[in-house]
C-alpha positions in Angstrom: 37.1 26.5 -230.1 34.4 24.6 -228.3 31.0 26.2 -227.6 28.9 25.2 -224.7 26.1 22.9 -225.8 22.8 24.9 -226.0 21.0 22.5 -223.7 23.5 23.4 -220.9 22.8 27.1 -221.1 21.4 28.5 -217.8 22.3 25.3 -215.8 25.2 26.8 -213.9 25.0 28.0 -210.3 22.2 30.4 -210.0 23.8 32.0 -206.9 26.9 32.7 -208.8 25.1 33.9 -212.0 23.2 36.4 -209.9 26.3 38.1 -208.6 27.9 41.1 -210.3 31.6 41.1 -211.0 33.7 43.2 -208.7 33.1 46.9 -209.3 36.7 47.6 -208.5 38.1 45.2 -211.0 35.5 45.8 -213.7 36.2 49.6 -213.6 39.9 49.0 -213.6 39.6 46.7 -216.6 37.5 49.3 -218.4 39.9 52.2 -217.9 43.0 50.2 -218.5 42.2 50.3 -222.2 42.7 54.1 -222.3 46.0 55.1 -223.9 48.3 57.1 -221.6 46.2 56.6 -218.5 47.9 56.5 -215.0 45.9 54.2 -212.7 45.4 54.7 -209.0 42.6 52.1 -209.0 43.9 48.8 -207.6 45.5 48.3 -204.2 48.7 47.0 -205.6 51.9 48.0 -203.7 54.6 49.4 -206.1 57.3 48.2 -203.7 59.3 45.1 -204.3 59.2 42.1 -202.0 62.3 42.4 -199.6 65.3 40.5 -201.0 65.8 38.2 -198.0 62.2 37.1 -198.4 62.7 36.4 -202.1 65.8 34.4 -201.4 63.9 32.2 -198.9 61.4 31.3 -201.6 64.3 30.6 -204.1 66.1 28.4 -201.6 62.9 26.4 -201.0 62.6 25.6 -204.7 66.3 24.8 -205.0 66.0 22.4 -202.0 63.2 20.5 -203.7 60.7 21.6 -201.2 58.0 20.5 -203.6 55.7 18.1 -201.7 52.3 18.5 -200.0 52.7 20.6 -196.9 50.5 20.0 -193.9 47.0 21.3 -194.7 46.9 23.9 -191.9 50.4 25.1 -192.9 54.0 24.3 -192.2 54.8 24.1 -188.5 57.5 26.7 -188.7 55.2 29.2 -190.4 52.3 28.5 -187.9 54.8 29.2 -185.1 56.0 32.4 -186.7 52.4 33.6 -187.2 51.6 32.8 -183.6 54.7 34.6 -182.3 53.9 37.6 -184.5 50.4 37.9 -183.3 51.5 37.7 -179.7 54.1 40.4 -180.2 51.9 42.8 -182.2 48.4 42.1 -180.9 49.1 40.6 -177.4 46.9 37.6 -178.2 47.8 33.9 -177.7 47.1 31.4 -180.5 48.1 27.8 -180.3 50.0 27.2 -183.6 48.9 23.5 -183.6 45.1 24.2 -183.4 44.3 27.9 -183.7 46.0 29.1 -186.9 45.5 28.1 -190.6 47.6 29.3 -193.5 45.5 30.3 -196.6 45.9 31.3 -200.2 45.7 35.1 -199.4 43.4 36.8 -197.1 40.6 36.3 -199.7 40.6 32.5 -199.1 40.8 33.1 -195.4 37.6 35.1 -195.7 36.0 32.5 -198.0 36.8 29.6 -195.6 35.7 31.6 -192.6 32.3 32.7 -194.1 31.4 29.3 -195.4 32.3 27.7 -192.1 30.4 30.2 -190.0 27.2 31.1 -192.0 24.0 29.4 -192.8 21.2 30.4 -195.1 19.2 33.2 -193.5 22.0 34.4 -191.2 23.0 38.1 -191.3 26.4 39.7 -191.2 26.7 43.4 -190.2 29.2 45.1 -192.5 30.2 48.8 -191.9 30.3 50.6 -195.2 31.9 51.8 -197.4 33.7 48.5 -197.4 35.9 46.2 -199.5 33.5 45.2 -202.3 34.4 41.4 -202.1 32.6 41.0 -198.8 29.2 41.3 -200.3 29.3 38.5 -202.9 31.2 36.2 -200.6 28.5 36.5 -197.9 25.8 36.1 -200.6 27.3 32.9 -201.8 26.8 31.3 -198.4 23.1 32.1 -198.4 23.5 34.7 -195.7 22.8 38.5 -196.0 25.2 41.4 -195.7 23.6 44.1 -193.7 25.3 47.3 -194.9 25.7 50.0 -192.3 26.5 53.4 -193.7 29.2 55.0 -191.5 29.8 58.1 -193.5 28.0 60.3 -190.9 30.4 59.0 -188.2 33.7 59.8 -189.9 33.7 56.3 -191.5 33.8 54.2 -188.3 31.1 52.0 -186.7 30.0 53.4 -183.3 28.6 51.2 -180.5 25.4 53.2 -180.6 25.0 52.6 -184.3 25.7 48.9 -183.9 23.1 48.6 -181.2 20.5 50.4 -183.4 21.2 48.0 -186.3 21.0 44.9 -184.1 17.7 46.1 -182.7 16.3 46.8 -186.2 17.5 43.5 -187.8 16.3 41.3 -184.9 17.0 37.6 -185.0 19.5 36.2 -187.5 22.4 38.5 -186.9 25.4 36.2 -186.3 28.5 38.3 -186.9 30.1 41.7 -187.4 32.8 42.1 -190.1 35.3 44.8 -189.2 38.1 45.8 -191.6 40.6 48.3 -190.2 42.6 50.1 -191.3 39.8 50.3 -193.8 39.7 49.7 -197.5 38.6 52.2 -198.9 38.8 54.9 -196.3 42.0 54.2 -194.4 40.3 54.8 -191.1 41.6 53.1 -188.0 39.7 52.0 -184.9 41.2 53.4 -181.6 41.5 51.2 -178.6 38.6 52.8 -176.6 36.2 52.4 -179.6 37.2 48.7 -180.0 36.6 48.1 -176.3 33.1 49.6 -176.6 32.2 47.6 -179.7 33.5 44.4 -178.1 31.0 44.9 -175.2 28.1 45.2 -177.6 29.2 42.2 -179.6 29.6 40.2 -176.4 26.2 41.4 -175.1 24.4 40.1 -178.2 26.4 36.8 -178.5 27.9 37.5 -181.9 31.1 36.6 -183.7 33.4 39.3 -185.0 35.5 38.7 -188.2 38.4 41.1 -188.0 40.1 41.7 -191.4 43.4 43.3 -190.4 45.3 42.9 -193.6 46.6 46.5 -193.5 47.5 46.5 -189.8 51.2 47.0 -190.4 50.6 50.1 -192.5 49.4 52.8 -190.0 50.5 56.4 -189.7 50.8 58.2 -186.4 48.5 55.8 -184.5 48.7 52.4 -182.9 46.9 49.4 -184.2 44.8 47.3 -181.7 43.0 44.1 -182.5 39.5 43.5 -181.1 40.9 40.0 -180.5 42.7 41.3 -177.5 39.4 42.2 -175.9 37.1 39.3 -177.0 39.4 36.5 -178.3 36.7 33.9 -177.6 34.5 35.6 -180.3 37.0 36.9 -182.8 38.2 35.3 -186.0 41.3 37.3 -187.0 42.3 37.4 -190.7 45.4 38.9 -192.1 48.3 38.2 -194.5 51.5 39.5 -196.1 50.3 40.9 -199.4 50.3 44.5 -198.2 52.9 44.5 -195.3 55.7 42.9 -197.4 54.5 43.7 -200.9 53.7 40.1 -201.5 50.4 40.3 -203.4 51.5 37.7 -206.0 52.6 35.2 -203.3 49.0 34.8 -202.1 49.8 34.2 -198.4 47.1 34.8 -195.8 46.1 33.3 -192.5 43.2 33.1 -190.1 43.3 32.6 -186.3 40.7 32.0 -183.8 39.4 29.6 -181.0 40.2 26.0 -181.7 36.5 24.9 -181.9 35.7 27.2 -184.9 39.1 26.7 -186.4 38.4 23.0 -186.9 35.5 24.0 -189.3 37.6 26.6 -191.0 40.5 24.1 -191.6 38.0 21.6 -193.0 36.6 24.2 -195.4 40.2 25.3 -196.3 41.1 21.7 -197.2 38.1 21.4 -199.5 39.0 24.7 -201.2 42.7 24.4 -201.8 44.2 21.4 -199.9 47.3 23.4 -198.9 49.4 26.4 -199.7 52.5 26.4 -202.0 55.7 25.4 -200.2 57.9 28.2 -201.5 55.3 30.8 -200.6 55.2 29.4 -197.0 59.0 29.5 -196.9 59.0 33.2 -197.9 56.3 34.0 -195.3 58.2 32.3 -192.6 61.3 34.4 -193.4 59.2 37.6 -193.5 57.6 37.0 -190.1 60.8 35.8 -188.5 63.5 38.1 -189.8 61.4 40.8 -191.6 59.3 42.4 -189.0 60.9 45.8 -189.7 60.4 45.6 -193.4 57.0 47.3 -193.3 58.6 50.3 -191.6 60.4 51.3 -194.8 57.1 51.0 -196.8 55.2 52.9 -194.2 57.5 55.9 -194.4 57.1 56.1 -198.2 53.3 55.6 -198.0 52.9 58.3 -195.4 54.8 60.8 -197.6 52.6 59.9 -200.6 49.4 60.1 -198.5 50.3 63.6 -197.3 51.1 64.6 -200.9 47.7 63.4 -202.1 45.8 65.0 -199.2 47.5 68.3 -199.8 46.9 68.3 -203.5 43.3 67.2 -203.4 42.4 69.6 -200.6 43.7 72.5 -202.6 41.4 71.4 -205.5 38.3 71.4 -203.3 38.0 67.7 -202.3 37.0 66.7 -198.8 38.2 63.5 -197.1 38.5 61.8 -193.8 42.3 61.6 -193.2 43.4 58.0 -193.6 45.3 56.6 -190.6 46.4 53.5 -192.4 46.4 51.3 -195.6 47.2 53.2 -198.8 43.9 54.8 -200.0 42.3 58.2 -200.1 38.5 58.2 -200.1 37.6 61.7 -201.3 34.3 63.5 -201.8 34.0 64.8 -205.3 33.6 68.5 -205.6 30.1 69.7 -204.7 29.5 71.5 -208.0 29.9 68.2 -209.9 27.0 66.5 -208.1 26.9 63.0 -206.6 27.5 60.8 -209.6 30.8 59.2 -208.7 30.8 56.8 -211.6 30.4 59.6 -214.2 33.1 61.6 -212.5 35.5 58.7 -212.4 34.7 57.8 -216.1 35.2 61.4 -217.2 38.4 61.7 -215.2 39.7 58.6 -217.0 38.7 59.5 -220.5 39.5 63.3 -220.4 42.3 63.5 -217.8 43.8 60.0 -218.2 43.7 59.3 -214.5 42.1 56.1 -213.2 40.4 56.1 -209.8 37.6 53.9 -208.4 34.0 55.1 -208.0 33.0 55.2 -204.4 29.7 53.4 -205.0 31.6 50.2 -205.6 32.2 50.0 -201.9 28.5 50.0 -200.8 26.3 52.3 -198.8 27.9 55.7 -198.1 30.3 55.5 -201.0 28.1 57.4 -203.4 29.7 60.7 -204.4 33.2 59.6 -203.5 36.2 58.3 -205.3 39.0 56.0 -204.0 42.6 56.7 -205.0 45.4 54.3 -204.2 48.6 56.0 -203.3 50.6 52.8 -203.6 52.2 54.3 -206.7 55.3 56.3 -207.4 55.7 59.9 -206.3 56.2 60.9 -209.9 52.9 59.3 -211.0 51.1 60.8 -208.0 52.4 64.3 -208.9 51.4 63.9 -212.5 47.9 62.7 -211.5 47.4 65.6 -209.2 48.3 68.0 -212.1 45.8 66.2 -214.4 43.1 66.1 -211.8 43.6 69.8 -211.2 43.3 70.7 -214.9 40.2 68.5 -215.1 38.5 70.1 -212.1 39.3 73.7 -213.3 37.9 72.8 -216.7 34.6 71.7 -215.1 34.4 74.9 -213.1 
């Protein structure tokens, strides 16, 4: 096996070398080695991709749909995305110039951030937040300004946003909103989005709206900030969560044509184009599968309620998630605030894998994230194990 020549050590990208691996993935990898563990760590739906969507992918392969697709995406998929966003968000995006199909929402984020940001720029990120945002922003040379929202029930208020903008001064270019949120599951109501939109408009900012979980909401309606300030919004989403298609890697980004030209250019440099069979599956999902998430939503809501009930009885506090498939729970007060030690002990002693809250930035300390995108049997067993673990500590 070849070893890197010693004279090349330390010559790789200094920006990349300075970044830590994802805390979510690193902890998941660590606890995965424990025999008999049940993991509630990664946001991976345990559902199967709907059959009609799978068949569309199969047909694409059988029909020798194996050549380069248009770089922005196949026309039929771009049209399907545009129609879906009109129906669900009441926003109009021209499929020919305002939508780009990407390799998952992650690449959509990557292409957007590298298109938008310059060295020295600042992006306001309400935290706790998806851990990937921080290294992606850092790679552009910009700075992620973490805004702890734990005191406001894990949502960014207009007043708090105004305070942060005033404190940071020049250099703030964008606000990154993810809702329903990973890790808290909190949703932004219409009135709050309207108020935030006014602040963003007042200070001449972009807003990057990561709405990947928007089809998985419970008892509330999802609204996009793009319906209030479309001229400032870059909307990111995909089918990984809504249609249990994480392995297909299909995302998209939509926004004003002027900025989408840059995002398309960056997308082309990163990946050229998205796989044909994946695009065929996505077209089917968004054309004939708009009701598919309803079945998933019903199961997830039942599991959410099961976890909330079980953890509440064990002394955990949490803000009730209104979407996605995560519980962000405060560890019992008698244990202290060391979420990493709690999660590690829970894994080694109780054989339950959860993610330490500190992996999600400011405000996550003392919390753990549990994914309830797992079977009811596994969830029930995990609650039993967590209960025994907590009682043992008491």
